N, C-alpha and C positions, 0 to 999 in steps of 0.2 A: 536349528537351522537359521542362519542369518540371511537377511534380505537387505541390501543396501538402501532400498527405499523405505522399508518398514522400520528398520532400526538403525538410523544413521549414527555413526560414532563421531562425536564432535571433539574428542580428545586428540591430541597430537603428540605422540612420543617423540623424543629428541631424534633428529635426523630423518624424520618421515615427512611426507608432503602434507600440506594442510587438508583438513577434512573437506569433502565435497559430496554432492548428491546431484545426479542428473546433469553433470557438467557444470555445476554452480558451487561457489564457496558456501560453507556452512559455518554458522556461529551458534552460540548458546546464549539464551537470555533467561536467566533465573530458572534453568531447567527446561526451557522450551527450545526446540530446534528452530533455527531461523535459516532460511535459504535465501541467497542473494542472486537472483537471476539478472542478466542484462536485459534490456528492453527487447532485444531480438530473440531472447529465450522465453519471454513471458508466457506466451500461449502454449508452447511445446512443454514447458515445465508444468503448467497448470493441467494440461491434458494428461501428462504422465501421472500426476498426483491423483487426478480423478480416476484413472484406470486402476490406481493402487488403493482406492477406497475413500479418498477425500472428496466426498460427494456434497459437502455443505460449505458454503462460504459464510462464516459467522460474522465477518466484519471486513469492510474495505474502506480505508480512509487515506489521508495524506498528511505529510508533515512538511513545513517550510523551514529549512535549515539556513536561512539567509545569513544569520550571524553565528553559525556553528559549522562552517565548512570543514573544520579540522576534526570532526567527530571520528571515532574509530570505526573503520570498515575493514573487511578482509582484504588481503592482497589481491590485486587484480580488479577491484571495484573502485571506480573513480567517483568521488563524492560530487553530487550535483545539488542544486538549490532545493529541489523537491524530491520527496520520496513517497511512493505509493506503497501502502502496507495492507496486505490481505491476510486474514487468519482463516485457515481451512480446517475442517473437522472430518475425521473418519469416525462416525458414531459407532459403527459395528465393532471396531477394535479399540475404541476410546483413545484416539490419538489426535493430536493437534499439531499443526505446523504453521509457521508464519513466513510469508514472503515479503521481502523488502526490495523494491526496484527503484533505481535512481532515475530521476526525470529532470532533464535540462530545462532551464528557464526559457531558453530561446526556441525550444521544441517540446512544449509541455503537452504531450499526447501519449496515449497508450492504448493498445487494443482493448475493447470492451470484453468483459467476462459474461455479459448478459446471456449469450447463447449457451454457455456452459452452466452458469448459475443465475437463473432468472431473478433471484432475490437481490442481485446486485444493482438492479435498475435504479432504485432510489439512492443507494449508496454512491454510485458513480455520478448521479446528478448532483448530490450534495458536494462531492469533491470538485466537480466542475463549477458549481455555484460559489463555493467558499474559497477555492484556490485557483481556479482558472485552468485546471488540467482537463483536457478533452479526452474522450474515450471513443476511438474510432469504431464505427458500426454500432453505436448505441442507438436503440430505437427511438428515443425521445430526449436527446441531450438539451434540456432547457433548465432554466433556474427552478429550484424547488423550495428555497427558503426566502430568497430576496425577490422583490418585484422584477418583472421582466426588463424594465427600463433602468434598473440599478446599474450604476457605473462602478466597476472594480470588483474585487474579490476580498471580502472582509477578513479572512483568516490568513492572508498573506502578511508577513511581518512588516512590510513597508506600506501597508494600507493605513491611511491617515485616520486617526481616532476622531470620531465625530463629536459635535458639541450640541446635540439636540436635547433641549431641556425635557425632563420627565415631568408630566403633569399628574398630580395625585388628586383623586377625587376628594373634595372637601378641604383641600389645603388652602391656607391663607396666602394670598399673594403679597 
């Protein structure tokens, strides 16, 4: 018995439409299924995956593609500067799926997954702190790694590299 959510087929025979799941394009990354929802599909896709058994968010992070806007993406997905990446697990059936959603630089925000996966609280704060991507309805979207008064987001590709000298204990000056 085949279930389109449980066992997505990412191969595409000649003359057939590209693979998709839950209305989103699918790709394969070294044997792992990758789903590419639009921002407006983000929560509905996550909700459908939770209902299908993906009850753990193992990781949530971001990527800044400032200098790699021509990266390969499935048809219908417009590349943006930022991409939020979430890895979900279905422990019962030993399945993993990755979600990659494009985030525009001028509107760097995405709905929070905290209500669905409470463990994403710190991960979303880290993405906010390091990349400047906001998560709507997050319970405490404050810096987690940098001081509260820090200016900028250190993992953005256009963030200036600092020149703070490192002091070593016992080093000769």
